[in-house]
N, C-alpha and C positions, 0 to 999 in steps of 0.2 A: 670617249667611248661610253657606251651604256654599261651599267653594272651588270655583271654576269654572276650567277650563283657559283660559288666555289665548293667543291666537294672535299677540300682538305682542312676544313675547320672542325673544331671539337664540339661545337654546339649542336645538339639535336633537340628538335621541338618536343616539349613536354617532359624533359628529363631534369629540369632544375627544381630545387626544393623551393616551394612558394609558401612555406609556413609563416614567415614574417609578413608577406603581402596579405595572406589570408587573415592573420591576426590584426593587422592594421585596418584592413577593410571592416572586420567585425567591430573593432573599436569605434571607427568613424560612423558606421551605421547605428550602433548603440547610442553614441552620443547624439546623433541626429534625432533618433527616435524619442529618447527620453528628454532631450533638450526641448524638442518641439512640444511635448506634453507639458513640461514645466512652463514654457512661455504661454501656452494656451491657458493653463490654470491660473497663472499670475495675471494675465490680461483679463480673464473673466472676473477674477476677484476684484481687481482694481476698478473695472468698468461698473460692476454691480455695486460697489461700495460708494463711488464717487458720482454716480449718476444722480440727477435730481430725485429725491425721495428715496434713494438707496440707503441701506444701512450695513453696518459691518457684519452682523451675524447672518443675515440673508446671503451676503456675499461669501462668507466663509462656508456656509452649507453648500451653496451651489458649486463653489470651487472644490470642495471636498468630494462631492458627488462625481464631478467630472474627473477629478484625480483618481478616484477608486475605479471608475469605469475605464479610464485610460490604462491604468495599471493592469486591469483584467484583460483588456483587449491586446495590449502591446507586449505582455510578458512572453518569454520564450516557451513554446509548446514543447511538451515531452516528445522526444523522438525527432524533432525538427533540428536541422543544422543550418 
């Protein structure tokens, strides 16, 4: 037989505490956001350093500019949750 809804159970939609799920979601999103920036900065640095004619200081400056810009763009805004 097909499953029928039962009215005698204790669960009611929207009544469970989801603080742990919300915390885990925020952690995963933060790790994704900042991890992506770190990978992008590292990749830019290495590509600019090891390309033909590239040098360490140019790569360091470019990676630093992207890191600062990324931090400014990705940081949590006041009042946003």
